[in-house]
LORO-135075 format. One record per residue (C-alpha): residue number from 1; residue in three letters; x, y, z. Coordinates in steps of 0.25 Angstrom, whole numbers, always signed. Layout:
<pts>
+-----+---------+-------+-------+-------+
! num ! residuo !    xx !    yy !    zz !
+-----+---------+-------+-------+-------+
! NUM !     ALA !     X !     Y !     Z !
...
+-----+---------+-------+-------+-------+
</pts>
This chain:
<pts>
+-----+---------+-------+-------+-------+
! num ! residuo !    xx !    yy !    zz !
+-----+---------+-------+-------+-------+
!   1 !     UNK !    +0 !    +0 !    +0 !
!   2 !     UNK !   +11 !   +10 !    +3 !
!   3 !     UNK !   +17 !    +7 !   -10 !
!   4 !     UNK !    +4 !   +10 !   -18 !
!   5 !     UNK !    +3 !   +23 !   -10 !
!   6 !     UNK !   +17 !   +28 !   -12 !
!   7 !     UNK !   +15 !   +25 !   -27 !
!   8 !     UNK !    +2 !   +33 !   -28 !
!   9 !     UNK !    +9 !   +45 !   -20 !
!  10 !     UNK !   +21 !   +44 !   -30 !
!  11 !     UNK !   +11 !   +43 !   -42 !
!  12 !     UNK !    +3 !   +55 !   -37 !
!  13 !     UNK !   +16 !   +63 !   -35 !
!  14 !     UNK !   +21 !   +60 !   -49 !
!  15 !     UNK !    +8 !   +64 !   -55 !
!  16 !     UNK !    +8 !   +77 !   -48 !
!  17 !     UNK !   +22 !   +81 !   -53 !
!  18 !     UNK !   +18 !   +79 !   -67 !
!  19 !     UNK !   +13 !   +92 !   -74 !
!  20 !     UNK !    -1 !   +91 !   -78 !
!  21 !     UNK !    -5 !   +94 !   -92 !
!  22 !     UNK !   -11 !  +108 !   -92 !
!  23 !     UNK !   -17 !  +117 !  -102 !
!  24 !     UNK !    -4 !  +124 !  -105 !
!  25 !     UNK !    -7 !  +125 !  -119 !
!  26 !     UNK !   -15 !  +135 !  -128 !
!  27 !     UNK !   -20 !  +133 !  -142 !
!  28 !     UNK !   -18 !  +142 !  -153 !
!  29 !     UNK !   -24 !  +141 !  -167 !
!  30 !     UNK !   -17 !  +144 !  -180 !
!  31 !     UNK !   -24 !  +147 !  -193 !
!  32 !     UNK !   -19 !  +149 !  -207 !
!  33 !     UNK !   -28 !  +153 !  -218 !
!  34 !     UNK !   -22 !  +150 !  -232 !
!  35 !     UNK !   -29 !  +155 !  -245 !
!  36 !     UNK !   -28 !  +145 !  -256 !
!  37 !     UNK !   -36 !  +140 !  -268 !
!  38 !     UNK !   -43 !  +127 !  -268 !
!  39 !     UNK !   -34 !  +121 !  -279 !
!  40 !     UNK !   -21 !  +125 !  -271 !
!  41 !     UNK !   -24 !  +123 !  -256 !
!  42 !     UNK !   -13 !  +127 !  -246 !
!  43 !     UNK !    -3 !  +117 !  -240 !
!  44 !     UNK !   -10 !  +111 !  -228 !
!  45 !     UNK !    +3 !  +110 !  -220 !
!  46 !     UNK !    +7 !  +124 !  -223 !
!  47 !     UNK !    -7 !  +129 !  -218 !
!  48 !     UNK !    -6 !  +121 !  -206 !
!  49 !     UNK !    +8 !  +126 !  -203 !
!  50 !     UNK !    +3 !  +141 !  -204 !
!  51 !     UNK !    -8 !  +138 !  -195 !
!  52 !     UNK !    +1 !  +132 !  -185 !
!  53 !     UNK !   +11 !  +144 !  -186 !
!  54 !     UNK !    -1 !  +153 !  -183 !
!  55 !     UNK !    -4 !  +145 !  -170 !
!  56 !     UNK !   +10 !  +145 !  -166 !
!  57 !     UNK !   +11 !  +160 !  -169 !
!  58 !     UNK !    -1 !  +163 !  -160 !
!  59 !     UNK !    +5 !  +154 !  -149 !
!  60 !     UNK !   +18 !  +162 !  -150 !
!  61 !     UNK !   +11 !  +175 !  -149 !
!  62 !     UNK !    +4 !  +169 !  -136 !
!  63 !     UNK !   +18 !  +165 !  -130 !
!  64 !     UNK !   +16 !  +150 !  -129 !
!  65 !     UNK !   +28 !  +141 !  -127 !
!  66 !     UNK !   +26 !  +132 !  -138 !
!  67 !     UNK !   +17 !  +122 !  -146 !
!  68 !     UNK !   +11 !  +110 !  -139 !
!  69 !     UNK !    +3 !  +104 !  -150 !
!  70 !     UNK !    -6 !  +106 !  -162 !
!  71 !     UNK !   -20 !  +102 !  -162 !
!  72 !     UNK !   -24 !   +91 !  -172 !
!  73 !     UNK !   -35 !   +98 !  -180 !
!  74 !     UNK !   -36 !   +88 !  -191 !
!  75 !     UNK !   -33 !   +73 !  -194 !
!  76 !     UNK !   -19 !   +75 !  -199 !
!  77 !     UNK !   -15 !   +89 !  -195 !
!  78 !     UNK !   -14 !  +100 !  -184 !
!  79 !     UNK !   -21 !  +109 !  -193 !
!  80 !     UNK !   -35 !  +111 !  -198 !
!  81 !     UNK !   -39 !  +116 !  -212 !
!  82 !     UNK !   -52 !  +123 !  -216 !
!  83 !     UNK !   -54 !  +131 !  -229 !
!  84 !     UNK !   -63 !  +143 !  -231 !
!  85 !     UNK !   -68 !  +147 !  -245 !
!  86 !     UNK !   -64 !  +160 !  -251 !
!  87 !     UNK !   -73 !  +160 !  -263 !
!  88 !     UNK !   -66 !  +159 !  -277 !
!  89 !     UNK !   -52 !  +163 !  -271 !
!  90 !     UNK !   -49 !  +150 !  -264 !
!  91 !     UNK !   -49 !  +145 !  -250 !
!  92 !     UNK !   -44 !  +149 !  -236 !
!  93 !     UNK !   -37 !  +137 !  -230 !
!  94 !     UNK !   -37 !  +138 !  -215 !
!  95 !     UNK !   -28 !  +130 !  -207 !
!  96 !     UNK !   -29 !  +129 !  -192 !
!  97 !     UNK !   -19 !  +124 !  -181 !
!  98 !     UNK !   -21 !  +124 !  -166 !
!  99 !     UNK !    -9 !  +122 !  -157 !
! 100 !     UNK !    -7 !  +120 !  -142 !
! 101 !     UNK !    +4 !  +129 !  -137 !
! 102 !     UNK !   +10 !  +129 !  -123 !
! 103 !     UNK !    +7 !  +141 !  -115 !
+-----+---------+-------+-------+-------+
</pts>
């Protein structure tokens, strides 16, 4: 019985010394709008990178310490893509990325 009690005390002590995960991150959303024709759409990697740069710039302006992770906004990418029609001139391709940054 004393062995079990000592083990439980040691376990409780060890658990109390481990820093708990806290909400020390903040989310920033980056957006990149690229105008292009439907026959020649923009490169999705380039658009995603522009959206990520926008989110990173917002985080730098807010004086965060660094990137924690990117939210998964689609099946195979960290970015989402939507298109808005612009009549006969083509389309606006809107890339969005959301990153979690350390406060």
